[in-house]
N, C-alpha and C positions, 0 to 999 in steps of 0.2 A: 506493499499500497503506498502511495506516495507520501502519506502524514509521517508512516515512521523512516522513510526514508532521508525525509529533510529532518529529523528530530535528530536522528543519527548521526546524519552530515554536519548539525549542528554542536555536535557532542561528542565527537571521533577524539580528539585529543586527552579529552577530560575523564573518557571510558578506558581509553587507552594509559593516560597517567596513575588511573586509580588502579588498576591489574597491577601495574609495575610497584606499587606501594605495597601492596599485598603481597607479592614475590619479593621481598625484601624483609618480612619476616620466616623466619628460617625455622618453621613449624615441623621439626621433624620427630615424629612420634615415639620411635625407635629410642631414642638416645634422652632418659631421664635430663638430662644438663637443658637439654630444651625445652623442660617443662612450662616453664612461665610462658617460652615465644609460643608454644601451642595455644592456650590461655589466652594471649595478648591476639593470637592470630582469630579465633575465635571470635571476641569481642569485635574486630573488624569486622568480619563476614557478620554479625548481628546488627552492626550498623550502616552496611552496605543496604543491606537488605531492609529496613527501614527507610534509608534515603533512597531507595527504589520506588517504594511505593505499598510496603507491607504495615498492614494496619496494625500487628502487633509480631514481635519477634523476641526468642528468650534464648538464654544460655542454660542449655539441659545436662546437670553433671551427670558422670557417670562414672564407677568402677575405675575409670581409665580418664582418658581426654574427654572431653566433654561434645555436646552434640549440638547445633545450633538449629533451632525450628522459629520459623517463618510463615506468614501467611498472610495471602487477599482474599479475602471471601466476598464477591458482590452480589452471588445469588446460588444459595442451596440446592434450586432446582437445573444447575447448569451443570454441566461435568466438571469436576474437581481434577487436575494434575497434580503429581508428588514429584516437585524434582527433589531427585536426590545426584550428591556431591559430596566429596570431601577435601576438606581445607590443610589435610597435613599431607609430608612429602615424606620420600627416601631421602635418607643419609647418601650427602653429596661427596664421600670418597669413591674415589681417590679424588682428590683434590689438586695434585698436583696435572692433572690431564684436562682439569678444565683450562680455557683460555681467559674468560674473565670469573670474576667471583659469583659462586653459587647463587649468591643472597645479594647479589651488588647485579639486579638486568641491566643488559644490555640490549639494545637493537640494533641487528648487523646485516647488510643484507635484506633488509624489510622481514629479518625474524629475533624471535625476541627470547632470547637466552639467558636462561636460570632453574633453577630445582624448582618445578614445581608449573614451572610456562605453559606444559600441556595436560601432566598428570598429579593435580586434576582443576588446580587453580585458574587457569586459562579459559579452561573448557566450563567449569561452575561459576566462575565469572559471568561471561554469557550469556549466562540465567536471571541474573540478577539483574543485569544491565539490558536483557531482551523485557524484564517485566518492568522495568523501568519507561523503556521505550512507548507501551502499552496503556502504563499506568497514565503519562505525563502528557500524552496523546486521547487521553479518555475511549480507549480503543479495545479495552483487555473483555475479550470473548467468555473469558471461562474464570471459575476459581482454581490459584495458584496455591500452593503449599510447599516450602522447602524443609528439608532435612540435610542437613549438611555435618557431617561429620569428622572425628579426628584421628582417626584411629584405622583409618583401613589399611593403611599401607605395614599393618601390625596385626592385620587378622578380622578386625571389626568383631574383638569377641564381647563388647557389650553392647553392641547393634541387636541384637535378638533379644536380651533381656529390654529395652528400650522398645522394639515394638510390641512386646507383649505386654508390656504395661501402658501404652498408647495406643493401642488399636482404632480406640475412637475419634481420636485427636489427631491420626495419620488416615482415616477415613479419606479413601481417594477413586476413583472411576483407571488410573491410569501412574504406572510409576515413568517416570522420563529422564535418561541417564546420556549424559556427555562424558563419557569416559574411556570411547573408543576412538575406532581411527575409520579414517576412508583411505580408498586403495590413492587418487588423487583429487583434486579442486576440476580437473577436466573431467573423471571418471568416478564422479561421486556415487558414494555406496551406502547401504544400511545394513550392517549387523543382524542376522536373525541367529545368531546362537554364541554361544562364549564356551569353553574348558572348563571344564572343572578342575580341582587343586590339590593334592597330598603331600603335604611337607613333612620331611624327618631330617631329625640329627641321628648320626651316629659315631659312635666313641669305641675304639678299639683299643683296650689295655695290656702290654704285655708284663713284663718285670717293674717289680715293687719301685723302681727309679729309673733315668735316664741311667743309661750305664756307656763303658768306652768302647769305641764300635771295633779297637782292635784287640782289646783284649776278651770282649763279647762275643764282637760279630763270627757270625755261623755255627755258633752255637747257640743261642736264644734269637726265636722269633720277633721279628721287627714290626714294630706294629704298622708303620708308614706304608713296607713292602706288603704287609698282610690287608690292609684298608685297602692299596693299591688294584690286588690281584682282585678282589671280593668286587669292587665297583666295575672293574671290567668283565667281570663274567657275569653281569648285570646283562650285556646284550651279547645275543649271537654275532656270525660273523655279514648277518644281513640287519643288521643295528633292528635286530626285532626282539623285546623285552622279555627277559627269561624266568621271569617270575612264573611258576605255575600259577594257575586259574587267572593272572592278567589280565588276558583279552576275551573271557568267557563270555561275557555281557554286552561287547564289543559288537555294535551293527554295522556292518562292512554298508558303504552307500552304492546304489544302487547304477546300473552304468548311466542311465538318464542325470541323476544328482552328481552323478563325478560330471560328467559331459555337462551338464552347467557351470558347474563349481568351477572349473577349467576352462570355459570360455570367458573370463573376467580377464578384460588386459592386465598382461603381466610380460616383461622381458626380462628371460634368465641371464641373460649376458650384463643388462645392464643394477638388476640386483646383485650377481658376485662382485660387479665393478665395487658398486655404491659400498658394501663390507669389506673389500681388499679381499676378498677370495678367488681362489683361482676352479674351486669346484665346490656344489653344494654335496650334503650328508645327511644319510636318512633312511628312514626304513625301507629298503627294496621293493620295489610295485607301485612306489606313489610318487605324487609329482609335490613339486615345493608344496604349490597349493593346499594340495591335502595334508601334506605332513604337517604344514603350521595351523591346519584349521577343524581339522576333520579325524584324525589321528593322535593318540597316545604319546605321553612321552615321558622318560626321565632321563634328567640331567642335575649334574653336580652343580651345587651352585658356588661353594666354598670347600677348600681342604686345607689340612693345617696341620702341624706337627713336628716337633725338633727344633732345632736352631735354623733359626732364618735371620739371625743378622747380621752384620758385614762382617768381609773374613773369615773365616774357616774355625770349626769345631767339631770334632770327631765322633760326634754324640750316638749312642743306639738310643730313639728317646722312647717313653716309658709309654707314650698312649701317640693317639693319632687320633685325628675326627674330621666328618666329611658334615655337608647339608645337602639336601637333595630333596627334590621337587619332580613331582610325578603331574603331569598335565592330562584331563581326563577328558572324556568325549562322554555323551548321550547313554545312560544306563547304566554309568559306573558310579560307584559309590566309593567318595573321599575314606568312609572309614569303612568298608571293608577293603578295600586297595592299601592302606595303610596297614592295616591285619594281617594282609597275603606280604605286603613288605618285610613286617618286624618278622612274619615268623620263616621266610625263605632267608632274610638276609642274617637270620641267627643260626639255622642252620648250615650255612655255608660256612661257619667260623670255623677254623683249625685249635684243635684241642691247647696249642699255646698262648693263645688268646684269649681275652673277656671281652664281648661286644653286648653294649647297649645301646637301643633303639628309644629315640624318644620322639613320639607324634610331637607335630608342633600344628599350624590353624589348616585347616581342609576348608574346601566349597566343590556346591555341586555343580555338574556341567548345567547348560541350561538349550533350551530351542526357544523360540519366541516367535508364534504366530505370524502369517506373514497376509490373516484373512481378517485381521480384528478390524474393526475401525480407527482404532491409535495408529497399528501400521501403517493402513491406508494413505491417513493424513498427514502422516511422516514424509510417504513416499509423494505425496501432493506438494507437499511445504519444499520439499529438494526441488522436486520438477520447476516449480514456481520461482525458487531463487536462485536455481541454477541452469535454467531453461533445458532439461535435459530426464528422463527417469534415472531415478539410482538402480544400480547393481545389488542384488541381495550376494552377501559374503559371511563366511564363518569367521568369525573371531580366533585366533588363536591365544589369548591370553583370559587372565580369570578374573571375573569379577563376583567374588563366593556370596555376595548377599542379594544377588539378585535371585535367585533361589529360596532365600530364606522370605524372601519380601511377596512370593507364591504362596510359599507357606502358611506363613504367618498370618499376611495382610488378606490371603487371596487375590492378589493381585499382578496383574501380566506387568512384562517391562517394554520399552522402545529404546532402542541402545542408537541412542542421535550424536552418533560423536562427530568432530570434524580434526582428529587430529592426524599425522602421515605416519608409516609405520617407520621412515626415518629421525622421528623427532626425538630419538634418542634418550627416551624415558628410563628410566632407572638408571643412566648411564651417563658419564660426563658430559658436558655442553648438552643438556636438555632443550629443546628450541620449541616454537611455536608462532609460526608465521602469523604476522600481522592479518595478510587478509585471510588468511583463516577463521580468526577470532572475530572480527567483524562481521564475517562471513556467516558464522554463528549465529550474533546477534541479529540480523537480519532474515535468518530465516527460522529463529523458533518460534517468534510471534504468528507463524503462518502454522504451525503445526497445532496453534493455541484454536487459532483460527478455524481451521480445516475442523481439527476432533468437536468443535462446539457447532459446527453445521454441518457434519456428518452424523453428529448425535442426534438429531431432531429428528 
């Protein structure tokens, strides 16, 4: 609508400046030394909701970091959209790989560089500014609620408790989330599913103390060597995961589904060049798009043990550790897969070591319906803003709470993301294109408009 474009154009610099201010707050939920900053960021989000036009907004304490709730209710008879996002961010390490300070946002080549620029402050803030556009132009067509949490990057452990205790407050018709990506701005897409997650930590302990590798090497099992062998055995020569029962509930796509998925624009050479790799790697018999969106995986996210300081220390370490994540596909259960992993990993440990497996957070895979009014409203919003229909895709990442929304609140979710796969989320030099930020603010009001119209 013309009035939206005019308001956005008149306030463009302020919208950008306000996002940069939010990105300056180091709201790292995983590190306790940032606890005060996380709380400060929650306050900033609350203020932004009130400034945008929410009738009320509040900080909701949890056993961990707080949840920010806000709402703009214009008529209970109209559809209600529950916007979910998160204001917490990943740790910025390794700091030496950033070309600018992770919490000192800079704009370079029309891209915003900062931790949280895409995941998820930039995408979450689009909804705040979209609400402002609609409220200030007196064109808001439906009710909007916001639930912005501060623990997404550490597993959202308190969100389920909040949902259970606030079902009436959170009552809505659909959840709208922008924490995902598009193929490109030239090829807009809508994600129709996400993989689940099972996250584990393992520890292998050998002797009761670090030993001299010359005196004891060759006679005592080295926990690092042992852990490396155990991890290597979790994949076979075809990169197929070897945990018994791991694939029992995995449903293969039909040939028609595979053909549709692989029809999305994808340049393998460009993909490899952008990552600086000579060839792709993964489960034999599947394409890159299939491997990253529709197949389960197992990856080591971190491994440590022994001496890693400067110079040399000839030590046979007492223990070794690793963090391992498994991405899951529909019908797999994070609880079942965690149990299968633990049983298998303990079973393959040699007698000379003791193994401990500690499950961390998990989440269930989800598939969103493409025949719903909300999905059709999102598709039409993209078509209006971009001038072309969105391509349905499957996301390789996980947002564990999407399944939680359905189980506790009975709500489906629309994944209206504007990030790109090369935005370096969770990595140094995270970025978000200025164009994408404003394109999101332009598109989101159309979603609300079409949802209200189609719901009549």
